[in-house]
N, C-alpha and C positions, 0 to 999 in steps of 0.2 A: 504493500500500500504506500509506504514512504517513497519507494522508487517511482511509482506511478505519479504521485503528487509532485515529486521533483521534476520529472520529465514534462509534466503537463500543467505546471503551476500557473502559467500565463492564461491558459484557456479557462482554468478553474477560477482564476482571479477576475477574468472578464465576466463570467456568469455571476460572480459575487457582486461586483460593482454595479452591474446592470440591475440586479435584484434590489440592492440597497437604494439605488437611484430611483427605482419605481416605488418602493415601499416608503422611503423617507426623502421625498423631493425637497422638503424645506431645509434639510441638512446640507445638501449641495448648494442651495442658494445662500444659506448662512455663511458657509465657508468660502464662498466666491462672490463677495459683494461687488455689484456692477461689473462682474466678469473680470475684475482686475487681476485676481490670482491666476485665472486661466491665461490671460495675456502674457504674464511673466513666465508661466510654464511653457507656453508655445514658443516664446523666444529662446528659452534654454534648450528646448527640444530640437529646434532647428539649428542652433549652434552645435549641438551634439551630432546631428545628421551631417552638418558641414564638415565636422572633424573626421567622421568615419567614412565619408564619401570619397572613394579613390578615383578622382577625376583624371589623374595621370594615366589611368587605364584606358580612358577614352582616347587620349592623344596617341598612346602606343599601339592601339589595335584598330586602326581605321581602314585597313586594306581590304578586308573581306566584305566589299560593298553589297553584293547580292544577299548575303546572309543577314547583314544589319538592316537593309531595306525591308526584307521580308519580315523580320521580327517587329520592327517599328510599325510597319503597315498593319500587321495582325493586331498589335496592341491598340493602336490609335484610330484605325479605320475599320478593319473587319469586325472586331469585337463590339464596338459601339453600334455599328450597323446591324449586327446580329441581334443584339438586345432590343434595339429600336424596332426592328421588323417583328421579332417574336412577340414582344409585349404589346404591339399595336393591336393584336388579336384579343387582348384582354383589357383594353382601355375602359370599356364600359363597366367592368367588374372590379377594377383596381382604383383605389383612391389616388388623388393627384400627388399626395405626399409620398405614397409608396412608389408610384411611377417615377417621381423625381429621385427617390433613393436608388432605384434600379439604374436609371440613366447616369446617376452620379457614380455608381459602382463601375459601370461600363466605361466611363471616361478616365478612370484612374490608371496610372502606370503600373508596371509589375513590381513585385517585391525586390528588395535589394539583397537580403540575406538568404531567405529560404530557398529561392530558385537556384542560388549558387551552391548551397549545401547539397540539394538533391541532384544537381548536375554532377557534382563531384562524386557523390556516392554511387551514381549510375555510370561513371566513367565517360561522361560527355565532354564537350568542349567548354571547359570552365572559363577560359579566357573570353570566349564569345559571350557567355552568360554574364560575366562581370561587366564587360563593355556595354552590352545592351541594357542591363539592369540600371547601371549608372546613367547612361544616355537617356533612357526612358524617363527616369526621375527628374533629370535636369530639364528635359523638354516638357515634362508634365506641369511644371510651374506655370507655363504659358498655355500649353495645349488643353489641359484639363478644364480650366475655366471657360475657354472658348468653345470646347466641345459641349460642355454643360449648357451654356447659353443657347447653342444651336438646338440641342436635343429637348430642352425645356420650353421652347417657344410656344408650344401648344398646351402647356400645363398651367400657365399662370404663375410659375415659380422661377422664371428666368429673371436675370438682372437686366434692367433697361440699359441701352447703349451708354448713356451718360454716366450711369452708376457703375457700369462695367469698367469704364476708363478710370473712375475713382478707385474701383476695386484693385486694378492693376497697380495703381500708385501705392495703395495700402499693402498690396502683396509684396512690393519691393521693400517696404519697411519691415513687415512682419515675417517674411519668408526669405527673400533674397539677401537682405542685409545680414541677418544672423547666419545664414548658410555661408556667405562670403567671409564673415568673421571667423566661422568655424574652419574654413579652408585656410585662412591666414594662420590660425593657431596650428593647423596641421603641418604647415611648412616648417615650423620650428619645433613641433612636439611629436613628429611622426612616429619616432621610436617608442615614446611613452604611450601614445594613443594605440598603436598596434599591440603593445604589451598588455594594455588594459581594455582590449576590445570587448571582452565578455562583460566586464563591469559596466562599460559605457552602454552596452546592449541592454543590460538589466535596468540601468537608469532610464533609458529611453522607454522601456516597457512600463516602468512605474509612472513616468510622465503621461504616457498614453492612457493608462488606466485612470489616472486622475482626470484627464480631459473627458474620457468616456463617462465617468461618474457625473461630472458637472453637466455634460450635455444631456444625459438621460434625466437628470434631476429637473433641469429647466423644461424639458419636453413633457415629463410626467405630470407637471402642474396643470397641463391642459387635458381634461377628460377625453377630448376627441382623439388624442394621441393613443391612449390605451385602447380605445374602441377600434382604431385603425389597425393596431397590432393584432388584436383578436380576430378581426375580419380578414387578415392577410396571411393566415397560416399556410394556405395552399401555395402562396407565392414563393415561400421558402423551398417547397418541393420542386417548383419550376426552376428556381435558381440552381438547385443541386443538379437537376437533369441538364440544364443549360451548360454547366461547367463540363460535364461529361461529353456533351455534344461538341463543345469547343475543342476538347482534347482529341476527339476522333477526327474532326475536320482538319486540324493542324497536322495530325499524324499522317493522314493520307495525302494532304497537300504537299508536305515536305518530302514525302516519298516520291510523289509524282514529279516534283521539281529536281529530284535526284541529288539531294544534299547528302553529304557524307554521314555515316552513322553517328559520329561524335557530335556533329552539327545538329542532327535531328533530335538527339537527346537534349541538347541545349535548348532547341526550339520548343520542345514539348513542355519543359518546365518554365521557361522564361516568358513565353507568350500567353500562357493560360492563367497565370496568377495575378492577383490584385493586391496592392500594398495596403497594409493597415497603418504602418508607421507614417507614411506620407498622406494617406487618405483621410485619417481623422482630423489632422490640423487644417488641411486645405478645404475640406468640406465644412469645418467649423468656421473658417474665414468666409467661405462663399455664402453659407446660409445663416450668417450671424443674426439677421433680422427676422428669421423664420424658424423658431425653435421646434415647431412640430415637424416640419420638413427635415430639419437637421437631425432630429431624434430618429426619424424613420430611416434616413440615409445611413446613419451610424449603425442602426440595428441590422440593416441589409448587409453592410460590410462586415459586421461582427458575426453574422451567420456564415457568409461566404468564405471568410478568411480561414476559420478552422476546418471547414469542409474541404477546401482545396489542399490543406495540409494532410488531411486524412487520405484523400485520393492520391496525393503525391507519395505518401508513405507506403501505400499499397503498390503503386506503380513501380517504385524503385526496385522491388523484388523481382519484377518480371520484364522491365523495360529492355534489359540487355538481350534477353531471349526474343522479345517481340521485334525489336528494331535490328535488322540485318543489313 
């Protein structure tokens, strides 16, 4: 039991903070007056991301253009289009907040750490995974908000053009500035940062859990939010199936395009995962004035993230035999 808790402490902690946020919403609001604490935590989180983001990898590994283009196309064009078309059939049955949450998930970049770990365990092209994971997260600072605005135009949850410009200015201060600061710190402290990578990862997870707690607390104050969650249970089943379909599509597409075995393993993990570390703070910034939508977007992501890890954990035992 101790071993299970150690290995899955973050998933258990997510369930715990979501439950506490729903049961005791006033506690989150009390601990986060005017969202000031959340802003400080977001700044520290992005400094931490900046310190651990290996942007030198992007510069070193830019030659395999076909592979990189395919991965970025799948992350930022195919996947959002897939979700948009699939859930257009359920528009009449899905609340606007839930739909916004699904589109928000579709617009996010890949994970930075887990896709690299699974690629390494499956003997795939680790360099390509690192390159595209870092590149996708850098591009995501700009692409994710633009994609969201495009996908949300029919839901009434999009940011108007003039507010979107203001959002990008705020984004520069709340995301780009701390990431750049983290990158500057990395230049002088690279050895120390690499040595303490696990500790920095744990700190990032704690910051994420805190933001999730505050987000759910604010959303749970609205009774309509809890009603939306209860009425959207079947959506989570659809999301689980969607992830499996995306894996099948990218598997057969990469085989049809005749990528090398190591590249196809890298593609399988890198293109089908969605980041929680980047997702929570950027969605928090985007939906800051709509707590109900933000709460639903976070819940969708909180469901999808552990599910993709479960699927990846199963895949890694068979992927070497499947991909030839």
